[in-house]
C-alpha positions, 0 to 999 in steps of 0.5 A, a space after each residue: 405505488 412507486 411514484 408517488 413514494 419516489 417524490 415523497 422521498 424527493 420531497 423530504 431532501 428538498 425539505 431537509 436540505 431547504 432546512 440546512 442550508 436556512 439554519 446550518 446552527 439548528 441542523 448540526 446541533 440536531 444529529 450532536 444531540 444523537 452523537 452523530 454527524 451529518 456525514 454519519 461519522 460519531 464526534 471523535 472520528 476522524 475522515 478518512 486517510 491515505 497517503 502516496 509517496 512519490 508523487 512528484 516524479 520530479 522533485 527530491 521527495 514528494 506526497 500526495 494526502 486526503 483526509 475526507 475530501 482534504 487534499 494536499 500535495 507536497 514536493 520537496 526541491 532539494 538546492 547547494 547553498 553556503 551556510 551561514 556564518 552563524 551555523 557553518 554545520 547546518 542547512 536550512 529548511 523553507 516551508 511555502 503553503 499554498 492555496 491557488 483558485 482551483 482549492 476551494 470558492 473562496 479562494 479568488 484569482 490574483 488575491 493570497 488566500 487568509 490562510 496562506 501566510 498562517 500555516 505556513 509559519 504554522 507548519 515551520 514553526 512545528 516541524 522546528 519544534 519537534 525536531 525531527 529533522 537535524 539541520 546537521 544533516 544536511 551539512 555537506 562542507 562545513 561553511 562551504 556548504 549545506 543542503 537548501 530544501 523547499 518545502 511546497 505545500 499544495 492544498 488542491 481541495 481545502 474542506 477542513 481540518 487544512 494544517 491536519 491535512 498539510 503537516 501530514 502532507 509535509 512529514 510524508 514527503 521528507 518520509 520520502 526526501 532523498 537527497 541526492 548524490 553530489 562530489 566536488 569538481 576540480 574549482 571547489 564546487 559542490 555539483 550533482 552527482 548522476 547515476 551515469 556518471 558518477 564514476 566517471 568522474 575524477 571528483 572528490 566525492 561529498 555525497 557518495 550515493 542517494 540517502 534518507 533522512 534520520 528522522 527523529 520524532 515525527 509529529 501529528 496534529 488533529 484540529 477539533 471543534 469545541 461547540 457547548 459540552 461536544 466535541 467534533 473531531 478532524 472537521 469539514 470546511 462547513 462545520 468550522 464554518 458553522 461552530 466557530 471554535 478550533 482546537 489544534 493539537 500537535 502530538 508526536 510519535 512519542 505522545 509528547 505535546 508540540 503544541 496546541 493552537 486555538 485562534 479564538 473562539 466564542 468557546 472557552 477551552 477548558 482543561 477538561 476539554 484540552 483532555 479530551 481533546 489530546 486523547 483523542 489525538 493520540 489515537 489519532 497519532 496511532 493512526 498515522 503513524 501506522 499509515 505512515 510507516 505502512 506506505 514507506 515500506 511499501 515503497 522500499 519494496 
């Protein structure tokens, strides 16, 4: 009797899988009518999220973030530069988002992913608009030397909500960042001071010891899908490909709206729908802040 039951279960699974492939929108709408998604989540619930700080030992700051299967790795490298004449007391932050072919079958070797420059621009605009970092904190010697922070975000697995995971990874890496100790040598150049020989050099100290940046309002985001009267938080790549109207809300930890991004789509974003998205995002921001605070506290122990 066990064999027929197993065969029936297998046949049923194959039928469901075939229906999902042939009629993906109808498949999802049947679940939405029951206020649940194929992966078992309620409509407004984000996927399981994890943050691992200090993932790249050779970087000045780094973080590995997973939201569901979507995985991002961010590494920050600091270099000394000559500040611009327009901002002699400020450093710079350069952000790049990378999508290697390993992250998704739609990314082809030798061809840059279409999403890469878009996400790079979104990340730069968001971090700048949030005033998370005061670029004056990156100054070393006014008009002569300042820090250039190169922040590179690598997508290791692209399974939806790329910007949300990229922003969380970038923010986590910045919170993990340690500014290196530097000094001015006899030629007036800024040089790194290692822990071993820092006491031996008769150089004028600029940064006497490694230090953390003072972070102000920290931005977090949540992408939602609008489909008919439904709102789906934190979509997977499959959901994004089937239901094309996306809205990304960025709030800081004080609840202030930083940005709202809606790249087209057939569904109109009515005021009530946007308000609902913002309300879901507020809860998500509290959750993400708690995750990040917990990881930073664990690093300090």
